[in-house]
Structures are given as structure tokens and as C-alpha cells.
mmCIF file of the C-alpha atoms, coordinates in Angstrom:
data_MODEL
# 
_entry.id   MODEL 
# 
loop_
_atom_site.group_PDB 
_atom_site.id 
_atom_site.type_symbol 
_atom_site.label_atom_id 
_atom_site.label_alt_id 
_atom_site.label_comp_id 
_atom_site.label_asym_id 
_atom_site.label_entity_id 
_atom_site.label_seq_id 
_atom_site.pdbx_PDB_ins_code 
_atom_site.Cartn_x 
_atom_site.Cartn_y 
_atom_site.Cartn_z 
_atom_site.occupancy 
_atom_site.B_iso_or_equiv 
_atom_site.pdbx_formal_charge 
_atom_site.auth_seq_id 
_atom_site.auth_comp_id 
_atom_site.auth_asym_id 
_atom_site.auth_atom_id 
_atom_site.pdbx_PDB_model_num 
ATOM 1  C CA . MET A 1 1  ? 101.739 64.783 116.147 1.00 0.00 ? 1  MET A CA 1 
ATOM 2  C CA . LEU A 1 2  ? 102.290 67.512 118.650 1.00 0.00 ? 2  LEU A CA 1 
ATOM 3  C CA . ASP A 1 3  ? 103.352 66.933 122.217 1.00 0.00 ? 3  ASP A CA 1 
ATOM 4  C CA . ASP A 1 4  ? 100.935 67.732 125.022 1.00 0.00 ? 4  ASP A CA 1 
ATOM 5  C CA . THR A 1 5  ? 102.026 71.309 125.783 1.00 0.00 ? 5  THR A CA 1 
ATOM 6  C CA . PRO A 1 6  ? 102.121 72.632 122.191 1.00 0.00 ? 6  PRO A CA 1 
ATOM 7  C CA . ARG A 1 7  ? 98.788  70.939 121.421 1.00 0.00 ? 7  ARG A CA 1 
ATOM 8  C CA . LYS A 1 8  ? 97.195  72.373 124.553 1.00 0.00 ? 8  LYS A CA 1 
ATOM 9  C CA . LEU A 1 9  ? 98.507  75.862 123.845 1.00 0.00 ? 9  LEU A CA 1 
ATOM 10 C CA . LEU A 1 10 ? 97.347  75.690 120.231 1.00 0.00 ? 10 LEU A CA 1 
ATOM 11 C CA . ARG A 1 11 ? 93.811  74.925 121.377 1.00 0.00 ? 11 ARG A CA 1 
ATOM 12 C CA . ILE A 1 12 ? 93.954  77.640 124.055 1.00 0.00 ? 12 ILE A CA 1 
ATOM 13 C CA . ILE A 1 13 ? 95.179  80.377 121.720 1.00 0.00 ? 13 ILE A CA 1 
ATOM 14 C CA . SER A 1 14 ? 92.675  79.360 119.034 1.00 0.00 ? 14 SER A CA 1 
ATOM 15 C CA . GLN A 1 15 ? 89.746  79.523 121.436 1.00 0.00 ? 15 GLN A CA 1 
ATOM 16 C CA . PHE A 1 16 ? 91.054  82.664 123.149 1.00 0.00 ? 16 PHE A CA 1 
ATOM 17 C CA . ARG A 1 17 ? 91.509  84.453 119.813 1.00 0.00 ? 17 ARG A CA 1 
ATOM 18 C CA . TYR A 1 18 ? 88.018  83.477 118.694 1.00 0.00 ? 18 TYR A CA 1 
ATOM 19 C CA . HIS A 1 19 ? 86.404  84.530 121.972 1.00 0.00 ? 19 HIS A CA 1 
ATOM 20 C CA . PHE A 1 20 ? 88.306  87.718 122.857 1.00 0.00 ? 20 PHE A CA 1 
ATOM 21 C CA . ARG A 1 21 ? 89.504  88.804 119.362 1.00 0.00 ? 21 ARG A CA 1 
ATOM 22 C CA . ARG A 1 22 ? 93.081  89.116 120.591 1.00 0.00 ? 22 ARG A CA 1 
ATOM 23 C CA . MET A 1 23 ? 95.995  86.872 121.471 1.00 0.00 ? 23 MET A CA 1 
ATOM 24 C CA . PRO A 1 24 ? 96.637  86.036 125.134 1.00 0.00 ? 24 PRO A CA 1 
ATOM 25 C CA . ASN A 1 25 ? 99.778  87.260 126.847 1.00 0.00 ? 25 ASN A CA 1 
ATOM 26 C CA . ILE A 1 26 ? 102.201 84.926 128.584 1.00 0.00 ? 26 ILE A CA 1 
ATOM 27 C CA . LYS A 1 27 ? 100.639 85.507 132.008 1.00 0.00 ? 27 LYS A CA 1 
ATOM 28 C CA . GLU A 1 28 ? 97.182  84.535 130.713 1.00 0.00 ? 28 GLU A CA 1 
ATOM 29 C CA . LEU A 1 29 ? 98.606  81.478 128.958 1.00 0.00 ? 29 LEU A CA 1 
ATOM 30 C CA . GLY A 1 30 ? 100.291 80.431 132.187 1.00 0.00 ? 30 GLY A CA 1 
ATOM 31 C CA . ARG A 1 31 ? 97.028  80.749 134.082 1.00 0.00 ? 31 ARG A CA 1 
ATOM 32 C CA . LEU A 1 32 ? 94.980  78.915 131.455 1.00 0.00 ? 32 LEU A CA 1 
ATOM 33 C CA . SER A 1 33 ? 97.460  76.128 130.734 1.00 0.00 ? 33 SER A CA 1 
ATOM 34 C CA . GLY A 1 34 ? 99.128  75.644 134.099 1.00 0.00 ? 34 GLY A CA 1 
ATOM 35 C CA . ARG A 1 35 ? 102.538 75.860 132.390 1.00 0.00 ? 35 ARG A CA 1 
ATOM 36 C CA . ARG A 1 36 ? 105.565 77.999 133.239 1.00 0.00 ? 36 ARG A CA 1 
ATOM 37 C CA . PRO A 1 37 ? 106.733 80.803 130.918 1.00 0.00 ? 37 PRO A CA 1 
ATOM 38 C CA . ALA A 1 38 ? 109.772 78.776 129.778 1.00 0.00 ? 38 ALA A CA 1 
ATOM 39 C CA . GLU A 1 39 ? 107.530 75.846 128.799 1.00 0.00 ? 39 GLU A CA 1 
ATOM 40 C CA . ILE A 1 40 ? 105.163 78.193 126.962 1.00 0.00 ? 40 ILE A CA 1 
ATOM 41 C CA . THR A 1 41 ? 108.011 79.789 125.007 1.00 0.00 ? 41 THR A CA 1 
ATOM 42 C CA . LYS A 1 42 ? 109.412 76.377 124.097 1.00 0.00 ? 42 LYS A CA 1 
ATOM 43 C CA . ALA A 1 43 ? 105.978 75.194 122.929 1.00 0.00 ? 43 ALA A CA 1 
ATOM 44 C CA . PHE A 1 44 ? 105.538 78.346 120.835 1.00 0.00 ? 44 PHE A CA 1 
ATOM 45 C CA . LYS A 1 45 ? 108.881 77.644 119.157 1.00 0.00 ? 45 LYS A CA 1 
ATOM 46 C CA . VAL A 1 46 ? 107.649 74.131 118.300 1.00 0.00 ? 46 VAL A CA 1 
ATOM 47 C CA . LEU A 1 47 ? 104.361 75.497 116.929 1.00 0.00 ? 47 LEU A CA 1 
ATOM 48 C CA . ALA A 1 48 ? 106.225 78.070 114.834 1.00 0.00 ? 48 ALA A CA 1 
ATOM 49 C CA . ALA A 1 49 ? 108.692 75.458 113.528 1.00 0.00 ? 49 ALA A CA 1 
ATOM 50 C CA . GLU A 1 50 ? 105.820 73.194 112.440 1.00 0.00 ? 50 GLU A CA 1 
ATOM 51 C CA . ASN A 1 51 ? 103.934 76.117 110.834 1.00 0.00 ? 51 ASN A CA 1 
ATOM 52 C CA . TYR A 1 52 ? 100.908 76.122 113.105 1.00 0.00 ? 52 TYR A CA 1 
ATOM 53 C CA . ILE A 1 53 ? 101.627 79.755 114.008 1.00 0.00 ? 53 ILE A CA 1 
ATOM 54 C CA . THR A 1 54 ? 103.867 82.554 112.795 1.00 0.00 ? 54 THR A CA 1 
ATOM 55 C CA . TRP A 1 55 ? 105.961 84.041 115.580 1.00 0.00 ? 55 TRP A CA 1 
ATOM 56 C CA . LYS A 1 56 ? 109.491 85.301 116.095 1.00 0.00 ? 56 LYS A CA 1 
ATOM 57 C CA . ALA A 1 57 ? 111.127 84.311 119.363 1.00 0.00 ? 57 ALA A CA 1 
ATOM 58 C CA . SER A 1 58 ? 112.479 87.840 119.832 1.00 0.00 ? 58 SER A CA 1 
ATOM 59 C CA . LYS A 1 59 ? 108.946 89.298 119.929 1.00 0.00 ? 59 LYS A CA 1 
ATOM 60 C CA . PRO A 1 60 ? 106.227 88.987 122.606 1.00 0.00 ? 60 PRO A CA 1 
ATOM 61 C CA . ILE A 1 61 ? 103.856 86.033 122.427 1.00 0.00 ? 61 ILE A CA 1 
ATOM 62 C CA . GLU A 1 62 ? 100.908 88.342 121.706 1.00 0.00 ? 62 GLU A CA 1 
ATOM 63 C CA . THR A 1 63 ? 102.391 89.032 118.255 1.00 0.00 ? 63 THR A CA 1 
ATOM 64 C CA . ALA A 1 64 ? 101.886 85.437 117.086 1.00 0.00 ? 64 ALA A CA 1 
ATOM 65 C CA . SER A 1 65 ? 99.395  84.697 114.315 1.00 0.00 ? 65 SER A CA 1 
ATOM 66 C CA . ILE A 1 66 ? 97.513  81.414 114.050 1.00 0.00 ? 66 ILE A CA 1 
ATOM 67 C CA . LEU A 1 67 ? 97.869  79.591 110.734 1.00 0.00 ? 67 LEU A CA 1 
ATOM 68 C CA . GLU A 1 68 ? 96.098  76.365 111.752 1.00 0.00 ? 68 GLU A CA 1 
ATOM 69 C CA . GLY A 1 69 ? 93.987  76.014 114.873 1.00 0.00 ? 69 GLY A CA 1 
ATOM 70 C CA . TRP A 1 70 ? 93.785  72.210 114.841 1.00 0.00 ? 70 TRP A CA 1 
ATOM 71 C CA . GLU A 1 71 ? 96.417  69.520 114.884 1.00 0.00 ? 71 GLU A CA 1 
ATOM 72 C CA . ARG A 1 72 ? 97.082  67.948 111.488 1.00 0.00 ? 72 ARG A CA 1 
ATOM 73 C CA . ASN A 1 73 ? 96.682  64.266 110.572 1.00 0.00 ? 73 ASN A CA 1 
ATOM 74 C CA . VAL A 1 74 ? 94.657  63.332 113.622 1.00 0.00 ? 74 VAL A CA 1 
ATOM 75 C CA . PRO A 1 75 ? 91.533  61.261 113.014 1.00 0.00 ? 75 PRO A CA 1 
ATOM 76 C CA . TYR A 1 76 ? 88.461  62.805 114.585 1.00 0.00 ? 76 TYR A CA 1 
ATOM 77 C CA . ASP A 1 77 ? 85.225  60.970 115.252 1.00 0.00 ? 77 ASP A CA 1 
ATOM 78 C CA . THR A 1 78 ? 82.710  62.552 112.907 1.00 0.00 ? 78 THR A CA 1 
ATOM 79 C CA . SER A 1 79 ? 79.903  60.083 113.541 1.00 0.00 ? 79 SER A CA 1 
ATOM 80 C CA . GLN A 1 80 ? 76.802  61.487 115.148 1.00 0.00 ? 80 GLN A CA 1 
ATOM 81 C CA . GLU A 1 81 ? 76.132  60.634 118.743 1.00 0.00 ? 81 GLU A CA 1 
ATOM 82 C CA . ARG A 1 82 ? 73.026  58.586 119.251 1.00 0.00 ? 82 ARG A CA 1 
ATOM 83 C CA . GLY A 1 83 ? 70.876  58.827 122.303 1.00 0.00 ? 83 GLY A CA 1 
ATOM 84 C CA . VAL A 1 84 ? 69.459  55.907 124.241 1.00 0.00 ? 84 VAL A CA 1 
ATOM 85 C CA . GLN A 1 85 ? 66.053  56.251 122.610 1.00 0.00 ? 85 GLN A CA 1 
ATOM 86 C CA . SER A 1 86 ? 67.340  55.773 119.066 1.00 0.00 ? 86 SER A CA 1 
ATOM 87 C CA . ARG A 1 87 ? 68.672  52.327 119.990 1.00 0.00 ? 87 ARG A CA 1 
ATOM 88 C CA . ILE A 1 88 ? 65.337  51.085 121.319 1.00 0.00 ? 88 ILE A CA 1 
ATOM 89 C CA . GLU A 1 89 ? 63.119  49.459 118.734 1.00 0.00 ? 89 GLU A CA 1 
ATOM 90 C CA . GLY A 1 90 ? 59.674  50.999 118.576 1.00 0.00 ? 90 GLY A CA 1 
ATOM 91 C CA . ASN A 1 91 ? 58.277  54.392 119.399 1.00 0.00 ? 91 ASN A CA 1 
ATOM 92 C CA . ASN A 1 92 ? 58.930  56.485 122.438 1.00 0.00 ? 92 ASN A CA 1 
ATOM 93 C CA . ILE A 1 93 ? 55.282  56.120 123.432 1.00 0.00 ? 93 ILE A CA 1 
ATOM 94 C CA . ASP A 1 94 ? 55.753  52.372 123.988 1.00 0.00 ? 94 ASP A CA 1 
ATOM 95 C CA . TYR A 1 95 ? 57.525  53.038 127.261 1.00 0.00 ? 95 TYR A CA 1 
ATOM 96 C CA . TRP A 1 96 ? 54.548  54.918 128.661 1.00 0.00 ? 96 TRP A CA 1 
ATOM 97 C CA . LEU A 1 97 ? 51.953  52.478 127.393 1.00 0.00 ? 97 LEU A CA 1 
ATOM 98 C CA . TYR A 1 98 ? 53.545  49.198 128.448 1.00 0.00 ? 98 TYR A CA 1 
ATOM 99 C CA . HIS A 1 99 ? 55.500  49.946 131.634 1.00 0.00 ? 99 HIS A CA 1 
# 
């Protein structure tokens, strides 16, 4: 499992790349994550070491490439959300007829 900062940055760069079709620079990452440049660089090193991204520490952060946009081995809730009405026995019209 990833720590908070690498996980947060992974989600930010994945969404940013999808939305803007480019990687964010360090200033944008600082604004979006609330982290300092040193923390961002350290988190990028962790992400690169665990093969979530490809990036060389000697190059700018914008040169990173995303390999996986989601954290591995984390159970996600895939069940469908149910509204209040699906739990009530009977039809929706019953409310209007009997109350």
C-alpha cells in the first residue's frame, strides 16, 4: 500500500493527465496537493520505485509517464448503491395513495 502523499499524487496526475492531456508541473502539483516540492519529489521517487510511473529523478516531473493510475491490491466496493426507495416494500405510488 502506498502512503498518503504518493497515493494522492498518483490520483492527481492520473486525473490531470486524463483531463488536460498533459502532465502537471511541480507548481501545479503543489497547488493541487497542498504539498511542498521536496515532498512531491520524494513521492515521485516512491511511485517510480514501485512501478506506478516511469520517471528519472534528474528530469522534470512533467516527463513522467503513468503505468498504473490506481493503487494495487486495494479492495474497492463494487456493489451498486441502492436508494431509499428500493428498500421500501411495495411500489412508489403507495406513498402517495396512503399518506
